[in-house]
C-alpha positions in Angstrom: 55.1 0.2 -20.1 52.2 2.1 -18.9 48.9 2.2 -20.8 45.7 3.9 -21.7 42.6 2.3 -23.2 39.7 4.2 -24.7 36.7 2.4 -26.3 33.2 3.2 -27.6 30.4 1.4 -29.4 29.4 2.5 -32.9 26.4 1.2 -35.0 28.2 0.1 -38.2 29.7 -3.1 -39.4 33.4 -3.8 -38.5 34.6 -3.5 -42.1 33.2 0.1 -42.4 34.8 1.1 -39.1 38.2 -0.5 -40.2 38.2 1.6 -43.4 37.3 4.7 -41.5 40.1 4.3 -38.9 42.8 3.5 -41.5 41.7 6.5 -43.6 41.7 8.9 -40.7 39.2 11.1 -42.5 37.7 13.9 -40.6 39.7 13.5 -37.4 41.0 17.0 -37.3 37.5 18.4 -37.6 36.3 16.6 -34.4 38.3 18.4 -31.8 39.9 21.9 -31.4 42.9 20.2 -29.9 43.6 18.0 -32.9 45.2 20.5 -35.3 46.1 18.2 -38.3 46.5 14.6 -39.4 48.8 13.9 -42.2 48.8 10.4 -43.8 51.5 9.0 -45.9 50.2 5.7 -47.4 46.9 3.8 -47.7 46.6 2.6 -44.0 48.4 -0.7 -44.6 51.6 -1.6 -42.7 54.3 1.0 -43.4 51.8 3.9 -43.6 53.0 6.9 -41.6 50.9 9.4 -39.8 51.8 12.8 -38.3 49.2 13.8 -35.7 49.5 17.4 -34.5 47.9 18.2 -31.2 47.9 21.2 -28.9 46.3 21.9 -25.6 47.0 24.3 -22.8 50.8 25.0 -23.0 51.5 21.8 -24.9 52.0 21.3 -28.6 53.2 18.0 -30.0 53.4 16.1 -33.3 53.1 12.3 -32.9 54.8 10.3 -35.6 53.3 6.9 -35.9 53.6 4.0 -38.3 51.2 1.2 -39.0 52.9 -2.1 -38.0 50.0 -4.6 -38.4 46.8 -4.8 -40.4 44.2 -7.5 -39.9 41.1 -6.3 -41.6 38.5 -5.8 -40.2 39.6 -6.4 -36.6 42.9 -4.7 -35.8 45.4 -2.0 -36.8 48.7 -2.1 -34.9 50.9 0.9 -34.7 54.1 2.3 -33.0 55.7 5.7 -32.7 58.7 6.5 -34.8 60.0 9.6 -33.1 59.9 11.2 -29.6 57.7 9.4 -27.0 58.1 5.6 -27.3 54.6 4.1 -27.7 52.8 1.4 -29.4 49.2 0.1 -29.5 46.4 -0.8 -31.7 42.9 0.0 -32.9 40.7 -3.0 -32.1 37.4 -3.5 -33.8 35.0 -6.1 -32.2 31.6 -7.0 -33.4 29.0 -7.1 -30.6 25.8 -9.3 -30.5 23.0 -8.0 -32.7 20.9 -7.4 -29.5 23.3 -4.5 -28.6 22.3 -2.5 -31.7 19.3 -0.2 -31.4 16.2 -1.3 -33.3 16.9 1.0 -36.2 20.5 -0.4 -36.7 21.8 -3.8 -37.8 25.2 -3.7 -36.2 27.0 -2.8 -33.0 30.8 -2.7 -32.9 33.2 -1.8 -30.1 36.2 0.3 -31.3 39.1 0.3 -28.9 42.2 2.4 -29.0 45.0 0.9 -26.9 48.1 2.9 -26.2 51.1 1.6 -24.3 53.9 4.0 -23.7 57.3 4.2 -22.0 57.0 7.0 -19.3 60.8 7.3 -19.4 60.5 8.9 -22.9 58.1 11.6 -21.8 61.2 13.9 -21.8 60.5 14.3 -25.6 57.1 15.8 -24.8 57.0 19.3 -23.4 55.1 18.6 -20.1 55.9 22.0 -18.3 57.2 20.2 -15.2 54.2 17.9 -14.6 54.7 14.4 -13.4 53.0 11.6 -15.4 50.4 11.0 -12.6 49.6 14.7 -12.3 49.4 15.1 -16.0 47.0 12.1 -16.3 44.8 13.4 -13.5 44.8 16.8 -15.0 44.0 15.7 -18.5 41.6 12.8 -17.8 38.5 15.0 -17.8 39.7 16.6 -21.1 40.4 13.1 -22.5 36.9 12.0 -21.6 35.3 15.1 -23.1 37.4 15.1 -26.2 37.1 11.4 -26.8 33.3 12.0 -26.6 33.6 14.8 -29.2 35.7 12.7 -31.5 33.3 9.7 -31.1 30.3 11.9 -31.7 32.0 13.2 -34.9 32.8 9.7 -36.0 29.2 8.6 -35.3 28.0 11.5 -37.5 30.3 10.5 -40.3 29.8 6.7 -40.0 26.2 6.5 -38.9 24.8 9.6 -40.5 23.7 11.4 -37.4 25.6 13.0 -34.5 24.9 11.4 -31.1 26.4 11.2 -27.6 28.7 8.2 -27.4 29.6 6.6 -24.1 33.4 6.4 -23.7 35.2 4.0 -21.5 38.7 5.0 -20.4 41.1 2.9 -18.4 44.7 3.6 -17.4 47.4 1.1 -16.4 49.5 -1.8 -17.8 46.7 -4.3 -17.3 43.9 -2.6 -19.2 42.9 -4.7 -22.2 
């Protein structure tokens, strides 16, 4: 399994972030590449999501299912069609000192994705290798993760702001 790890810090309590993540509200409004998110369930185990993305010559619908729910710290998921992947949303409270003076909470939100590169045949990659694809899309991932995080910050914190994004690739990223 290969992996990708994206994280950012938000200034809200873990429970509020957990509810936001499981509700997937607003996600398709944060990025022009995220066409639609359809949710079938309440975010608890067994909830299915269809996430429709398009970029460049690629268009794909990711079918995922919630496999684990540990409010307010973790939501596990796996794909149910196409690319074989699994991962989790991790929600980790940070020390109060990491919050700005006008905020009470600082919380790191992490999206961990582990995928089987052998199943990329189910995704239309237009002849790109996985390494070439990653290098090509990494700047876009950073930019779009920033856009999504800024949109999340606006909805969660009440004001849009630039959000620092950390991205790591590889089986060892945590």
